[in-house]
Phi, psi and omega in degrees: 000328189305316181286343188274316179293325177296321180296323178303317180292317179298316179301318182293320178297319177296320179295322179296323177293320177297325181298325179296332179269356177088348184293315181294320180300324178297318179292318179297319179297320180298318179296319179293317180303311182295318180297318180291322180296319186275331186233006180094166189268006179261109183297337178292335180247013183217095184298321180297319178292318179304314181289325177295321178292318179300317179296316180300319180296324182293341176258015177061035175290128182302145181301323179299321178295318179296315181297321179295321180294319178296315181298321180293321180291330181264005177287192181220164176062227186292345183281349179267132176279137184272059178274146172230148180272132178226140178243130176248145180229145179185192180235140176258192177306146179067017178074021178289128179285136184228132174243132180239120177257128183230154170236119188221154172254008178210093185302318183295318179299313183292316179299318180296317182292317179297316179299318179298317181294316177303312183294321183300326185251025174079021179255178179222125177281129182255195180262169179301129181092358184297322183229352185302331181294346180271003183230163173219143182283127181216154169281136182229125177239128182249131176232128184236038183262004181066036183281172176291126185299315182296318181295320179296315182292322178298323180294330186264334190299316182295338181270359176115008177297140182257327185203159175222127180240141181241137173223100185067235179263011180258125177247134179238115179260128180246152180208170170297150185306319185287348180260003185304312184296315182296320180292319178299314181297323180293320180294315178295322179295335178276002178088014180262136178282145180246132179272322176203153178214115184198165171283143181217162172256105182270137180287140176283327176222155181241160178248123181288129175234100186255344178282125185297322180296315179293321179297318179295319178299316179296314182292328176293323176295315179297318178301316181296320178295315181294331180283343179294134185300331184273344184276128179266314184215150174231129178238144180212154185254034177284156167230104182251127177306144188306315182296321178293319180297316180297320178292323182287335181255006181292000000 
């Protein structure tokens, strides 16, 4: 677990930097568009849209951008983008299981690029279902303010929080997917700052990666996947010691 909660915090910091360049906002908008297109524009009746909006808010995406994305998703004809959701599964260095979620308007382009990245960094792209059984969908909220653990959990528990894990000054609160919004609101209502709030695929078991070279190779593969314009999320079941992880992501 130690390498995983820390990675959540690192990912969010990287995402915040991407947001300044506009790249992350483009991906977040695409996710909102697809959710609104498939389930309607009311987040109260569309869990996927609700979660896409919560994630966008955690990266400080402006409300106007969110509203425009919803409007685009609920539009008609040429105003709708023909994105489709695709999930890729495979293994990275050291046998680490990797799930890649993408939204694309060109399936062949995305598949080719994802396959190339896996191969470039010593991984292997598998078939559907190859690694998904090793993960479960959960709401994940990260707080890195060094707050009191008991106080934080008490604020979240009544709203449906299931667990709280601490790694240094990083706290990770997990919940059922449908409770993500309520738990986030409860934590904020308790006066705690939130670093990120989103749906995630949490590993049921982890693979230890203690060699710095292999860890760096793995993180470079994940970075390359995350940098792809069509890729929305990358999940992996590694457990890298904190010092090794910091060196690998430096």
